[in-house]
C-alpha positions as CSV (number, residue, x, y, z in Angstrom):
1,M,54.7,90.1,92.0
2,V,58.4,89.4,91.7
3,V,59.5,88.8,88.1
4,D,62.8,86.9,87.9
5,N,65.2,87.4,85.0
6,K,67.4,84.5,83.9
7,A,71.2,84.5,83.5
8,T,73.9,82.0,82.7
9,I,76.9,81.4,85.0
10,T,79.8,81.9,82.6
11,Y,82.8,81.8,85.0
12,V,83.5,80.1,88.3
13,Q,86.8,80.6,90.2
14,L,87.0,78.7,93.5
15,L,89.4,80.7,95.7
16,K,89.1,78.2,98.5
17,E,86.5,75.7,99.7
18,D,84.1,78.4,101.0
19,L,84.9,81.4,98.7
20,V,84.1,81.7,95.1
21,I,84.0,84.4,92.3
22,I,81.3,83.9,89.7
23,R,80.2,85.8,86.6
24,L,76.7,86.1,85.2
25,V,75.4,87.1,81.8
26,P,71.7,87.7,81.2
27,K,70.1,85.2,78.9
28,E,68.0,88.0,77.3
29,G,69.1,91.5,76.8
30,S,72.3,93.2,78.0
31,V,73.9,93.5,81.4
32,P,71.6,95.8,83.5
33,E,72.7,99.3,84.3
34,Y,73.8,99.8,87.9
35,K,76.0,102.0,90.1
36,A,79.1,101.2,91.9
37,G,78.2,100.0,95.4
38,Q,74.9,98.4,94.5
39,F,73.8,94.8,95.0
40,I,72.0,92.2,92.9
41,T,69.5,89.6,94.1
42,L,70.1,86.0,93.0
43,G,67.6,83.1,93.2
44,L,67.5,79.4,92.8
45,P,64.7,76.9,93.4
46,N,65.5,74.8,96.5
47,P,64.7,71.1,96.0
48,V,64.6,70.5,99.7
49,E,61.8,73.0,100.0
50,G,59.7,71.7,97.1
51,G,61.2,74.0,94.5
52,K,60.6,77.2,96.4
53,I,62.8,79.9,95.1
54,V,65.3,81.1,97.7
55,R,66.8,84.6,97.1
56,R,69.8,86.5,98.5
57,A,71.4,89.8,97.8
58,Y,75.1,90.1,96.9
59,S,77.2,93.2,96.4
60,I,78.5,93.6,92.8
61,A,82.2,93.5,92.4
62,S,82.3,94.4,88.7
63,H,81.9,98.0,87.7
64,P,79.2,99.8,85.6
65,E,81.5,100.5,82.7
66,N,81.9,96.7,82.2
67,R,79.0,95.7,80.0
68,E,80.1,92.1,79.6
69,Y,79.1,90.4,82.8
70,I,78.1,90.9,86.5
71,E,80.8,89.6,88.9
72,L,80.3,88.6,92.5
73,V,82.5,87.2,95.3
74,I,80.5,84.9,97.5
75,R,81.2,83.0,100.8
76,W,79.6,79.7,101.4
77,V,77.5,79.9,104.6
78,R,78.1,76.7,106.5
79,K,77.4,77.5,110.2
80,P,75.2,77.2,112.1
81,L,73.4,75.6,109.2
82,P,74.4,75.3,105.5
83,G,73.1,78.3,103.5
84,R,69.9,77.6,101.6
85,L,71.2,79.5,98.5
86,T,75.0,79.5,98.9
87,T,75.2,75.8,99.2
88,Q,73.6,75.5,95.7
89,L,75.8,78.2,94.3
90,F,78.9,76.3,95.4
91,N,77.6,73.3,93.5
92,A,76.9,75.4,90.3
93,K,78.9,75.0,87.2
94,E,79.7,77.2,84.2
95,G,76.6,77.0,81.9
96,D,74.1,76.7,84.7
97,E,71.1,78.9,84.8
98,I,70.3,81.3,87.7
99,L,67.6,83.8,88.5
100,W,68.2,87.5,89.2
101,L,66.5,90.7,90.1
102,K,67.7,94.1,88.9
103,P,70.5,95.8,90.9
104,T,69.5,98.2,93.6
105,G,70.7,99.7,96.9
106,R,71.5,103.3,98.0
107,A,73.6,102.7,101.2
108,L,77.0,102.6,99.5
109,L,76.6,104.9,96.5
110,I,79.6,107.2,96.0
111,N,78.9,110.6,97.4
112,E,79.2,113.2,94.7
113,E,78.0,116.4,96.3
114,L,78.4,118.1,99.7
115,P,75.3,119.5,101.4
116,N,76.0,123.0,100.0
117,G,76.0,121.6,96.5
118,E,79.7,121.7,95.9
119,K,81.5,118.7,94.4
120,D,82.6,116.2,97.1
121,N,86.4,116.0,96.5
122,R,87.2,114.4,99.9
123,R,89.6,111.5,100.0
124,I,87.7,108.2,99.7
125,V,88.7,105.5,102.2
126,C,87.0,102.1,101.7
127,I,87.1,99.5,104.5
128,G,85.9,96.0,103.6
129,G,85.7,93.0,105.9
130,G,85.7,89.6,104.1
131,T,83.4,89.7,101.1
132,G,82.5,93.2,102.1
133,L,85.4,94.1,99.8
134,A,83.1,93.6,96.7
135,P,81.6,97.0,96.4
136,F,85.0,98.7,96.8
137,V,86.4,96.6,93.9
138,S,83.6,98.1,91.9
139,F,84.4,101.6,93.3
140,A,88.1,101.3,92.3
141,Q,87.4,100.1,88.8
142,H,84.6,102.7,88.2
143,L,86.7,105.6,89.5
144,H,89.6,104.4,87.4
145,D,87.7,104.0,84.2
146,S,85.8,107.3,84.6
147,G,89.0,109.2,85.1
148,D,88.1,110.4,88.6
149,K,91.0,112.3,90.2
150,R,89.9,111.8,93.8
151,E,92.3,110.0,96.1
152,I,91.0,106.5,96.9
153,V,92.3,104.0,99.5
154,V,91.0,100.4,99.7
155,L,91.6,98.5,103.0
156,H,90.7,94.8,103.2
157,G,90.5,92.6,106.2
158,A,90.6,88.8,106.0
159,S,91.4,85.8,108.3
160,Y,93.7,84.1,105.7
161,V,95.9,85.2,102.8
162,D,93.9,83.1,100.3
163,E,90.8,85.2,101.2
164,L,92.4,88.3,99.7
165,S,90.2,87.8,96.7
166,Y,91.2,90.8,94.6
167,K,94.8,91.3,95.7
168,D,96.3,91.1,92.2
169,L,93.8,93.5,90.6
170,L,94.0,96.1,93.4
171,T,97.8,95.8,93.6
172,E,98.0,96.4,89.8
173,L,95.7,99.5,90.2
174,E,98.1,100.8,92.8
175,N,101.1,100.1,90.6
176,E,99.5,102.0,87.8
177,S,99.0,105.0,90.2
178,I,102.7,104.9,90.9
179,R,103.5,104.8,87.2
180,R,101.1,107.5,86.1
181,G,101.4,109.8,89.2
182,K,98.8,110.6,91.7
183,D,97.6,113.7,89.8
184,E,96.3,111.3,87.2
185,W,95.2,108.2,89.3
186,N,95.6,108.3,93.0
187,F,95.0,104.9,94.4
188,K,96.4,102.7,97.3
189,Y,95.5,99.3,98.5
190,R,96.4,97.5,101.8
191,A,95.2,94.4,103.6
192,A,95.2,93.1,107.1
193,I,95.3,89.4,108.2
194,S,93.6,88.7,111.5
195,R,95.1,85.3,112.2
196,P,98.8,85.8,111.5
197,Q,99.9,83.1,114.0
198,E,98.3,80.3,111.9
199,W,100.7,78.3,109.7
200,F,98.8,79.1,106.5
201,N,99.5,82.8,107.0
202,R,103.3,82.3,107.8
203,S,104.4,84.3,104.7
204,W,102.3,87.4,105.6
205,A,104.4,90.5,106.3
206,G,101.7,93.1,106.2
207,Q,99.3,94.6,108.7
208,V,98.0,92.2,111.3
209,G,94.7,92.3,113.2
210,R,91.2,93.3,112.1
211,V,90.9,95.7,109.2
212,E,89.9,98.6,111.5
213,T,93.4,98.5,113.1
214,F,94.5,100.6,110.2
215,L,92.8,103.4,112.1
216,R,94.5,102.8,115.5
217,P,97.1,105.4,116.3
218,R,100.7,104.3,116.9
219,D,103.1,105.7,119.5
220,N,103.8,108.6,117.1
221,G,100.1,109.6,117.1
222,M,99.7,108.5,113.4
223,S,97.6,105.6,112.4
224,P,98.8,103.1,109.7
225,L,96.3,104.7,107.4
226,E,97.7,108.2,108.0
227,E,101.2,106.9,107.6
228,L,100.2,105.4,104.3
229,I,98.7,108.5,102.9
230,G,101.1,110.9,104.6
231,D,98.3,113.1,106.0
232,K,96.1,113.4,109.1
233,V,92.6,112.1,108.5
234,T,90.0,114.8,109.3
235,K,86.2,115.2,108.8
236,E,87.0,117.8,106.2
237,N,89.4,115.8,104.0
238,T,88.1,112.2,104.2
239,I,84.9,110.2,103.7
240,F,84.7,106.6,104.8
241,Y,82.8,103.7,103.2
242,V,82.5,100.5,105.3
243,C,81.1,97.1,104.4
244,G,81.1,93.9,106.3
245,W,79.8,92.4,109.5
246,Q,78.3,94.8,112.1
247,G,81.4,94.2,114.2
248,T,83.6,95.7,111.5
249,I,81.4,98.8,111.3
250,D,81.3,99.1,115.1
251,G,85.1,98.7,115.2
252,V,85.6,101.5,112.6
253,M,83.3,103.8,114.5
254,D,85.1,103.2,117.8
255,F,88.1,105.0,116.2
256,L,86.2,107.6,114.1
257,K,83.4,108.7,116.5
258,P,85.9,110.3,119.0
259,K,87.2,112.4,116.1
260,G,83.7,113.7,115.5
261,F,82.9,111.6,112.4
262,V,79.2,110.8,112.0
263,T,77.4,108.3,109.7
264,E,74.8,109.1,107.0
265,H,72.3,107.4,109.3
266,D,73.0,110.0,112.0
267,K,73.8,113.0,109.8
268,R,73.8,116.5,111.1
269,E,71.0,119.0,110.6
270,D,72.8,120.5,107.7
271,G,72.9,117.1,106.0
272,S,76.7,116.6,106.5
273,F,78.3,113.2,107.4
274,E,81.6,111.4,106.9
275,V,80.8,107.7,107.0
276,K,78.6,105.5,104.8
277,Y,78.2,101.8,105.7
278,E,76.3,98.6,104.8
279,S,76.2,95.7,107.2
280,Y,75.4,92.1,106.2
281,G,75.0,90.6,109.6
């Protein structure tokens, strides 16, 4: 039997009509323990369905060291039919009650060990499409607060500039890396806009196209990612984490598979792999 916990919505930031950041605080007890990359299941009774509780899982954007609240970035599902839960979430206000189940999920946990038992010190490259950025916001803050020295790059893809939900936070983390030096905190963030021709994106001067285009080699043989880090990406020096629509994951693998990269789902006999992913469609 599913036992729901209760939480209070303490913060609502509407980024645009169909994108919102919310924070939850449990009504009883403390914020549950979880790991960066996990998700939490929310629930609300749906009045159209006679009060039946509708539940959906959402990646956690806050990090385990933050014991004050759980933060989520959520897109309102409007097509082909309005989402049974997201429609209610977009009508929710600060102070409203919501149901939740404890965080879980193993697909996007940060890899700490290689198959031979040695510490995994490979460069971490996170590729998030849309709200698939959420677990990597958690990654970045967790690795920062835990003093991890591994290099981490976060790449985010969106259709419009106002969908770059954590641009300010991630830019500040990169600025801190520049100030402190990469031996202390080695972090970079870049975004790609897929509809640069549209008027609303007229000010965008960064990468254009889908987020996986960061992996497409230029005429000089280097991809935008490799130019950013100043190094060739290999199976030995980099592990990728990908979250978003299945099309984003397929697009990433179109570039990585020819280089011999394999996913955790298809890992080699010795247990080795270079890509972890989670798809939400």
